[in-house]
N, C-alpha and C positions, 0 to 999 in steps of 0.2 A: 570447736576443736581446731587446733592448729594443723597446718599441712606442711609436710616436708616433701621435697622433691629430689629426684635423682635424674641426672642427664648422662647420656653416653657419648655425646658429641656428634650424633647422626646429623647430617645436614637437614633432615626433615624436621627435627625438633624446633629449630629456630624458624625455618621457612613456614612450617604449618602451625607453629605456636603451641607446642605441647611439651610435657615432660615425659621422659621414658617411664618413670614410675612416680606415684604419689602415695604417701603414707598419711592416713587420717586415723588417729587412735591406734588400734592394733591391726588395722587392715592396710595392706599394700596392694595397689592395683598397678599392673605393668601393661603399658600400651602394646599394641601390635608391634612386634620387633622383627625387623628384616635382617638379613645377613650383611650388615655393613661393617667394613673394616675400619681401623683407626684413622686411615687417611681418607675415608669417605667412599672408597670404592666398594664394590660388591664382592663378597666371598666367592672365590672360584670353586669349581667342582660341582658335584652332584647335590641332590637334595639332602643327603646325610651330612655332608660338609657344611652346607648352609644351615641346616637345623642345629648342628653343633654350635655354630657361631651365634645363632639366635639364643640358644640356651645359655651360653656363656654370658651374653649381654644381659639377659633376664636375671640370672643369678647375681651378677655384679651389682645391678640396681637394687635387688632385694637385700643383699648383704649390706650395701651402703646405707640402707634404711633400717638396719637392725634385724633382718630376718635371715632365713636359710632355706635351703631346698625342702627341708622337712616341714616348713610352714606353708608350703604351696598347697592350696586346696582346690584350685581350678586352673585348667589350661585349655587353650584353643589353638589348634594347628590348622592353618589354612594352606592348602596345596593346590598348585596349578595342574598337577598331573596325578590322577589316582594311582598310577603305577608306582608312585613314590611312597605310598602309605607304609609299607613294611620298613623301609629304610628310615623314614622319619619316626615311626613308632619305636624302632629300636633305640634311636638316639634319645627320645623322650623317656624311655624306660631307664636308660643309664643315668639320666639327670634326676628324674622324678619318681622312678619306680618304687623306691622305698617309702615315699610319702603317699603314693597312690592317690593323686588328686582326681576329682571328677574331670574328665577330659572330653573334648570334642575335636574331631578331625573332619574337616569339610573341604570340598573342592570349590575352587573359585576360578573365575574366568581370567583374572589378571591380578597382579600386585603392583606396587609403585614403580618397580623397574622390570623391564621385560625379561631380564636374566634371572630374576628371583624365582625360585621354585617353591619357597616356603616362607611363611611368616607365622610367628607364635606369640601369644599373649598369655599372661598368667595373673593369678590373684593369690595372695598369701594372707593368712590370719595368724598373728603372733600370739603366743600364750599370754594370759593375763599375769 
């Protein structure tokens, strides 16, 4: 099967050698997505603002590869502070609540940048 890739311009994509998302057949897998702005800086603000940016980047990649939020079947939310779970969960519900994917929210000790509070990844399966 052929592979199609989407990139967001994150400095980590080239530096660490990965694509933001890869589509193989009707499956799209989106890498862990941190709150990176167009200029490479981190999204400012709290966990909700950062989660929103992550979701925007995730959906942009999925849409570039022919999918939509309704095709998302799995998400993983990684948080550095458990106190942020309600804020991040509310953002997740706004973006993916209608699709109701299987979801995991887990606490982690650190992310790529110390100011990051959240990183999110997703998987989508497109209809045949």
